BAVEXKOL-345578 format. One record per residue: residue in three letters; x, z, y of N, C-alpha, C in turn. Coordinates in steps of 0.2 Angstrom, whole numbers, padded with zeros to 4 digits, always signed. Layout:
// BAVEXKOL-345578
ALAXZYXZYXZY
...
// end
This chain:
// BAVEXKOL-345578
MET+0127-0160-0428+0129-0165-0425+0124-0164-0420
LYS+0113-0164-0422+0108-0162-0418+0107-0153-0419
LYS+0110-0151-0425+0105-0143-0425+0114-0142-0418
GLU+0120-0143-0418+0124-0141-0413+0123-0142-0403
LYS+0118-0147-0405+0117-0150-0398+0109-0142-0394
THR+0105-0138-0403+0103-0140-0399+0102-0133-0399
HIS+0109-0131-0402+0110-0124-0397+0114-0124-0393
TYR+0113-0127-0388+0118-0129-0383+0115-0131-0381
GLU+0108-0132-0381+0102-0135-0375+0099-0125-0373
LEU+0094-0124-0379+0096-0116-0378+0100-0114-0374
THR+0107-0111-0374+0110-0108-0369+0109-0112-0362
LEU+0108-0117-0366+0105-0120-0356+0103-0119-0353
LYS+0095-0115-0356+0090-0114-0353+0090-0106-0353
LEU+0093-0102-0357+0092-0096-0354+0096-0096-0347
ARG+0101-0099-0348+0105-0099-0342+0102-0102-0334
LYS+0098-0104-0337+0094-0107-0332+0091-0100-0328
ILE+0087-0097-0331+0082-0093-0334+0083-0088-0328
THR+0091-0085-0329+0096-0078-0326+0097-0082-0322
MET+0103-0087-0320+0099-0090-0312+0094-0091-0308
LEU+0090-0096-0312+0084-0095-0307+0081-0091-0303
ASN+0081-0082-0306+0080-0078-0308+0085-0072-0305
GLY+0089-0073-0302+0092-0071-0295+0099-0068-0301
GLY+0098-0070-0307+0106-0066-0310+0112-0069-0306
ASP+0116-0066-0307+0123-0069-0306+0130-0074-0308
LEU+0127-0072-0316+0130-0070-0322+0128-0072-0327
PHE+0131-0075-0333+0128-0077-0337+0135-0079-0344
GLY+0130-0077-0348+0134-0079-0357+0132-0076-0359
ALA+0137-0075-0370+0135-0078-0374+0142-0076-0378
ALA+0143-0070-0382+0149-0069-0386+0145-0069-0392
SER+0150-0070-0398+0147-0070-0405+0145-0066-0408
ALA+0141-0059-0411+0140-0052-0413+0145-0052-0417
LEU+0151-0055-0421+0155-0057-0425+0162-0049-0421
LEU+0161-0055-0414+0168-0052-0411+0166-0045-0407
LEU+0161-0046-0410+0159-0034-0409+0158-0030-0415
SER+0159-0033-0422+0153-0032-0429+0162-0025-0427
ALA+0170-0022-0424+0173-0019-0425+0171-0014-0423
ALA+0163-0014-0420+0161-0007-0418+0161-0002-0419
PRO+0160+0003-0418+0161+0011-0421+0154+0011-0427
GLU+0150+0011-0431+0148+0012-0435+0137+0013-0430
GLY+0135+0011-0431+0128+0014-0427+0127+0009-0417
PHE+0136+0008-0416+0136+0005-0412+0135-0005-0412
ARG+0134-0008-0417+0138-0015-0417+0129-0017-0417
PRO+0132-0022-0413+0124-0028-0415+0120-0032-0422
GLN+0123-0029-0427+0121-0030-0433+0114-0024-0434
ASP+0120-0020-0432+0116-0014-0431+0107-0011-0430
LEU+0107-0015-0422+0104-0016-0420+0096-0020-0419
LEU+0102-0026-0425+0097-0030-0422+0099-0035-0431
PRO+0100-0031-0437+0100-0038-0442+0099-0043-0444
GLY+0103-0047-0446+0105-0053-0444+0107-0057-0436
CYS+0109-0050-0436+0112-0054-0424+0120-0061-0428
LYS+0115-0064-0424+0120-0072-0422+0125-0069-0415
SER+0121-0068-0411+0121-0070-0401+0122-0063-0398
VAL+0124-0064-0392+0123-0055-0388+0127-0060-0384
ILE+0120-0061-0377+0119-0065-0373+0120-0057-0368
VAL+0123-0062-0363+0122-0057-0358+0125-0058-0351
ILE+0122-0053-0346+0122-0056-0341+0121-0051-0332
GLY+0122-0053-0328+0128-0050-0322+0124-0047-0320
LYS+0122-0046-0311+0122-0044-0307+0125-0039-0302
ARG+0128-0045-0295+0136-0042-0291+0128-0037-0288
LEU+0133-0032-0286+0135-0028-0282+0137-0028-0273
SER+0132-0026-0267+0133-0028-0261+0140-0025-0262
ASP+0144-0027-0257+0149-0024-0256+0149-0021-0251
ALA+0144-0019-0246+0145-0016-0240+0141-0011-0244
THR+0134-0011-0246+0135-0005-0251+0139+0000-0254
VAL+0142-0006-0260+0148+0000-0261+0153+0003-0259
GLU+0154+0000-0255+0156+0004-0249+0155+0009-0245
THR+0147+0013-0248+0147+0019-0244+0145+0024-0249
THR+0151+0023-0256+0147+0026-0259+0153+0030-0261
PRO+0152+0038-0261+0144+0042-0262+0140+0041-0259
SER+0136+0042-0259+0130+0039-0254+0123+0041-0257
ARG+0116+0040-0254+0109+0040-0257+0112+0032-0256
MET+0113+0031-0253+0111+0021-0251+0115+0020-0259
PHE+0122+0022-0259+0124+0017-0264+0117+0015-0274
ASP+0114+0022-0271+0110+0027-0279+0107+0021-0277
THR+0102+0019-0273+0099+0015-0271+0098+0009-0274
LEU+0105+0005-0271+0106-0001-0277+0106+0000-0283
TYR+0109+0004-0285+0113+0004-0291+0104+0006-0297
PHE+0101+0011-0295+0095+0009-0299+0090+0002-0297
ALA+0090-0001-0291+0085-0004-0292+0090-0011-0296
VAL+0095-0013-0296+0100-0015-0299+0099-0014-0305
ASN+0096-0007-0310+0095-0009-0316+0089-0011-0321
ALA+0085-0010-0313+0077-0012-0315+0076-0020-0316
PHE+0083-0022-0311+0080-0030-0311+0082-0031-0315
ILE+0087-0028-0320+0090-0029-0326+0087-0030-0328
ASP+0084-0024-0331+0078-0025-0334+0074-0028-0332
GLN+0072-0032-0330+0062-0036-0331+0067-0042-0332
LEU+0072-0047-0328+0074-0049-0331+0080-0052-0338
LEU+0081-0043-0343+0081-0044-0352+0075-0049-0353
LEU+0070-0050-0351+0062-0047-0353+0060-0053-0351
LYS+0063-0056-0347+0060-0063-0347+0064-0069-0353
ILE+0069-0063-0353+0074-0070-0360+0073-0067-0366
THR+0071-0063-0367+0069-0059-0369+0062-0064-0376
ASP+0059-0063-0372+0051-0068-0372+0050-0075-0369
ALA+0057-0078-0366+0062-0084-0371+0065-0086-0378
LEU+0065-0082-0380+0067-0083-0388+0064-0083-0390
MET+0059-0077-0388+0055-0075-0392+0049-0083-0394
GLY+0048-0084-0387+0044-0093-0390+0048-0097-0392
GLU+0056-0098-0392+0059-0104-0398+0057-0100-0404
GLY+0056-0097-0410+0054-0094-0414+0059-0089-0415
PHE+0063-0086-0414+0067-0082-0413+0070-0075-0411
ARG+0072-0071-0416+0070-0060-0412+0078-0059-0408
ALA+0073-0057-0405+0078-0054-0399+0078-0046-0397
VAL+0081-0044-0394+0084-0036-0396+0084-0034-0388
GLY+0082-0032-0378+0083-0030-0375+0089-0023-0377
VAL+0096-0025-0373+0097-0018-0373+0101-0018-0364
GLY+0096-0013-0359+0096-0014-0354+0102-0010-0352
PRO+0102-0004-0346+0112-0007-0343+0110+0004-0343
HIS+0105+0004-0344+0103+0011-0346+0105+0013-0351
SER+0106+0007-0358+0102+0011-0367+0109+0012-0367
LEU+0107+0018-0366+0114+0026-0372+0110+0031-0377
ASP+0119+0032-0378+0117+0040-0385+0119+0044-0379
GLY+0113+0048-0376+0117+0054-0369+0121+0058-0372
LYS+0123+0060-0378+0126+0066-0381+0131+0063-0383
ARG+0132+0061-0381+0141+0053-0383+0143+0050-0381
LEU+0138+0051-0374+0140+0047-0368+0140+0039-0370
ARG+0138+0035-0374+0138+0027-0376+0135+0024-0377
GLY+0136+0018-0375+0131+0014-0375+0129+0009-0383
ASP+0120+0010-0386+0115+0005-0389+0126+0000-0389
ILE+0125-0004-0387+0132-0007-0391+0136-0006-0384
SER+0142-0009-0382+0144-0010-0377+0143-0018-0371
GLN+0137-0015-0366+0142-0018-0364+0143-0021-0360
LYS+0149-0018-0360+0157-0021-0358+0160-0025-0360
HIS+0160-0025-0368+0168-0029-0370+0161-0034-0372
ALA+0155-0032-0372+0151-0040-0374+0152-0043-0370
ALA+0155-0039-0363+0152-0049-0357+0162-0050-0356
VAL+0165-0042-0358+0173-0047-0360+0174-0052-0366
GLY+0168-0052-0371+0166-0057-0375+0169-0063-0373
ALA+0163-0063-0371+0158-0070-0368+0164-0076-0363
GLY+0167-0068-0359+0174-0070-0358+0170-0074-0350
LEU+0167-0071-0345+0165-0067-0337+0169-0065-0338
GLY+0175-0056-0341+0178-0053-0335+0184-0051-0339
ARG+0189-0046-0341+0192-0045-0342+0193-0035-0342
PHE+0197-0030-0344+0194-0023-0343+0202-0021-0337
GLY+0199-0018-0332+0205-0013-0329+0204-0008-0330
LEU+0211-0006-0326+0213+0000-0331+0209+0008-0331
GLN+0205+0005-0324+0198+0011-0327+0194+0013-0329
SER+0192+0006-0334+0188+0002-0342+0181+0000-0337
LEU+0183-0003-0330+0180-0006-0327+0179-0017-0330
VAL+0173-0015-0331+0174-0025-0330+0175-0028-0326
LEU+0178-0036-0321+0183-0037-0319+0179-0042-0319
THR+0177-0048-0317+0176-0054-0315+0183-0057-0307
PRO+0180-0063-0311+0189-0065-0306+0181-0066-0298
ASP+0175-0067-0298+0170-0067-0291+0169-0059-0290
PHE+0169-0056-0292+0166-0047-0291+0170-0042-0291
GLY+0174-0042-0293+0177-0039-0299+0174-0033-0303
PRO+0174-0027-0302+0169-0020-0306+0165-0020-0301
ARG+0163-0024-0298+0154-0024-0291+0150-0026-0295
GLN+0151-0026-0303+0142-0028-0303+0138-0026-0311
ARG+0130-0028-0311+0132-0023-0318+0129-0027-0324
TRP+0126-0024-0331+0127-0027-0337+0121-0029-0342
GLY+0118-0033-0344+0112-0031-0347+0112-0037-0354
THR+0110-0031-0362+0110-0040-0363+0106-0040-0371
VAL+0104-0045-0373+0101-0047-0380+0105-0049-0384
LEU+0101-0047-0388+0102-0045-0394+0100-0053-0398
THR+0100-0055-0403+0096-0062-0404+0100-0065-0412
ASP+0096-0069-0414+0100-0072-0421+0096-0079-0418
ALA+0099-0082-0410+0100-0087-0415+0104-0089-0409
ARG+0108-0095-0413+0115-0097-0414+0119-0100-0408
LEU+0120-0094-0403+0120-0098-0394+0129-0101-0394
LYS+0129-0105-0388+0134-0109-0385+0140-0102-0383
THR+0145-0100-0386+0146-0094-0385+0154-0094-0381
GLY+0156-0089-0378+0161-0092-0372+0165-0085-0374
THR+0172-0090-0372+0179-0086-0376+0183-0083-0370
PRO+0186-0080-0373+0187-0074-0368+0195-0075-0364
LEU+0195-0074-0359+0197-0074-0349+0205-0074-0354
LYS+0207-0082-0353+0216-0079-0356+0219-0075-0348
GLU+0215-0074-0342+0219-0073-0336+0217-0066-0333
GLU+0225-0061-0333+0224-0058-0333+0220-0054-0327
LEU+0217-0050-0322+0214-0049-0315+0217-0042-0316
CYS+0218-0038-0317+0217-0031-0316+0227-0032-0314
ARG+0230-0029-0308+0239-0031-0310+0242-0025-0305
PRO+0240-0019-0309+0240-0011-0307+0247-0010-0304
GLU+0250-0014-0302+0257-0013-0300+0258-0017-0293
SER+0253-0021-0293+0251-0024-0284+0247-0018-0283
CYS+0243-0015-0282+0238-0013-0280+0240-0002-0283
GLY+0246-0001-0287+0249+0004-0285+0241+0011-0290
GLN+0239+0004-0293+0234+0010-0299+0230+0013-0297
ILE+0228+0013-0288+0220+0015-0282+0217+0015-0287
CYS+0216+0015-0293+0204+0017-0295+0211+0025-0296
LEU+0216+0023-0302+0214+0029-0308+0217+0034-0300
ALA+0224+0036-0295+0224+0037-0292+0216+0038-0285
SER+0212+0036-0286+0210+0037-0283+0204+0042-0285
CYS+0201+0043-0288+0197+0046-0296+0199+0055-0295
PRO+0192+0058-0291+0193+0065-0287+0191+0070-0295
ALA+0191+0067-0298+0190+0071-0302+0199+0071-0309
LYS+0199+0065-0310+0209+0065-0311+0206+0062-0320
VAL+0199+0061-0322+0199+0056-0327+0204+0056-0331
PHE+0205+0051-0331+0208+0044-0333+0217+0049-0336
SER+0218+0048-0338+0227+0046-0343+0228+0045-0344
PRO+0234+0041-0346+0239+0033-0353+0237+0033-0357
ARG+0237+0027-0361+0237+0030-0370+0243+0032-0372
GLU+0245+0032-0378+0254+0033-0378+0254+0023-0379
PRO+0260+0028-0377+0266+0019-0377+0268+0020-0384
GLY+0266+0008-0382+0264+0007-0388+0254+0005-0388
ALA+0251+0010-0386+0244+0012-0390+0240+0007-0384
THR+0240+0003-0386+0237-0003-0380+0231-0006-0384
LEU+0228-0006-0389+0223-0007-0389+0216-0003-0389
ASP+0211-0002-0390+0205+0001-0390+0205+0001-0395
PRO+0203+0006-0402+0206+0005-0409+0197+0004-0412
ASN+0191+0006-0408+0191+0002-0411+0182-0001-0409
PHE+0188-0009-0406+0185-0015-0405+0194-0017-0407
LEU+0192-0026-0407+0194-0032-0412+0204-0032-0408
PRO+0208-0031-0408+0215-0031-0405+0216-0039-0401
GLY+0222-0039-0397+0223-0047-0395+0225-0045-0385
GLY+0226-0038-0383+0227-0036-0378+0220-0038-0372
LEU+0213-0041-0374+0208-0040-0373+0203-0035-0370
TRP+0206-0029-0374+0201-0021-0374+0205-0016-0370
HIS+0210-0016-0367+0216-0012-0365+0213-0007-0357
TYR+0213-0002-0359+0212-0002-0351+0213+0005-0354
TRP+0215+0013-0348+0216+0017-0348+0209+0024-0354
ASN+0212+0029-0359+0208+0034-0359+0203+0038-0353
ILE+0200+0037-0354+0197+0043-0347+0188+0049-0351
ASP+0187+0050-0350+0187+0058-0352+0181+0056-0349
ARG+0175+0056-0353+0167+0053-0352+0162+0059-0347
PHE+0163+0067-0352+0159+0071-0350+0163+0074-0345
ALA+0171+0077-0343+0172+0079-0336+0170+0075-0329
CYS+0167+0066-0329+0167+0064-0327+0161+0062-0327
ARG+0153+0066-0331+0147+0066-0328+0148+0074-0325
ALA+0152+0077-0326+0154+0084-0324+0151+0086-0320
TYR+0158+0081-0317+0160+0080-0309+0156+0076-0305
ARG+0150+0074-0305+0148+0067-0304+0139+0075-0307
ALA+0139+0078-0310+0133+0082-0307+0133+0087-0303
ASP+0140+0090-0302+0142+0093-0299+0140+0090-0290
ARG+0144+0087-0290+0145+0083-0285+0138+0080-0279
LYS+0133+0078-0285+0126+0080-0282+0124+0086-0279
LYS+0124+0092-0283+0119+0101-0278+0125+0099-0273
GLU+0131+0097-0274+0136+0098-0268+0131+0093-0260
LEU+0133+0084-0260+0127+0081-0258+0117+0082-0256
GLY+0120+0085-0256+0111+0087-0258+0105+0081-0259
TRP+0107+0083-0266+0101+0076-0269+0096+0078-0268
VAL+0087+0078-0272+0087+0083-0272+0085+0076-0280
THR+0084+0072-0285+0085+0068-0288+0089+0070-0294
GLU+0085+0071-0300+0091+0073-0306+0097+0067-0306
GLY+0095+0059-0308+0097+0055-0308+0103+0051-0301
GLY+0107+0048-0301+0111+0047-0296+0121+0045-0298
HIS+0122+0045-0294+0128+0044-0299+0134+0045-0295
ALA+0134+0048-0289+0135+0054-0286+0144+0052-0284
CYS+0148+0045-0285+0153+0044-0284+0158+0037-0285
ALA+0158+0034-0289+0159+0026-0290+0164+0024-0288
ILE+0172+0029-0285+0179+0028-0285+0181+0023-0284
CYS+0181+0025-0291+0183+0016-0294+0184+0010-0295
MET+0176+0010-0293+0172+0006-0290+0175+0001-0284
LYS+0173+0007-0278+0174+0006-0271+0181+0002-0271
VAL+0187+0007-0274+0194+0007-0270+0198+0000-0272
CYS+0193-0006-0278+0196-0011-0286+0196-0016-0277
PRO+0203-0018-0278+0207-0025-0272+0199-0031-0277
VAL+0203-0031-0281+0202-0037-0290+0193-0042-0282
GLY+0191-0048-0284+0183-0050-0281+0187-0052-0274
LYS+0180-0057-0273+0181-0058-0263+0174-0053-0265
ARG+0173-0051-0258+0172-0047-0256+0168-0051-0247
ILE+0162-0052-0246+0158-0050-0242+0154-0045-0238
// end
């Protein structure tokens, strides 16, 4: 019993650090829940002995999301990424201070050739019970819909983990699949009938979303940045599927 209490207390400490420093979402998923990811992208591949994956989220300004594609949205996007990186550092330091190993995985820690995150931040968020996938592959949360960014910390500490949400948040029959219909690059396509699961992760319906051509999405955004006259190589230049999603409470 004492050991379980210690796990609970450590989880509360990390949650408090997250919230006091401006984070909006906090949870933890068991590393085993994500162990069916492709080889090289599993928590245990990055941190041998990983037991828990901490997930933090920072909401995006609804009003700024409404301007996308815009330089204002990109400013927010990169600022939130930088904020999350700093928050991951604080959590990593706290875990090290407790004698545990920890590896932070930032919002843009990814394999650029395959366009795959070093671990899937989104699957970790779903596994931690913070949200569910929408058809457009973004994680929807009850409060913010798809309008947040994610970061994770892998650790060998055994934490109190969340339970995946049972409530389905994406209701495409109500919105007419507006996220898919609004995509200017038409990068989404339905999975084959009956293929409702992502084969790279655990079954159960929690991982279902439409197929997305990530490379076509990137190519469209690169061309769009040139049309908009942006002088930086970075930049999102789209996020329409986030903008139009009706899920969440907007302010």
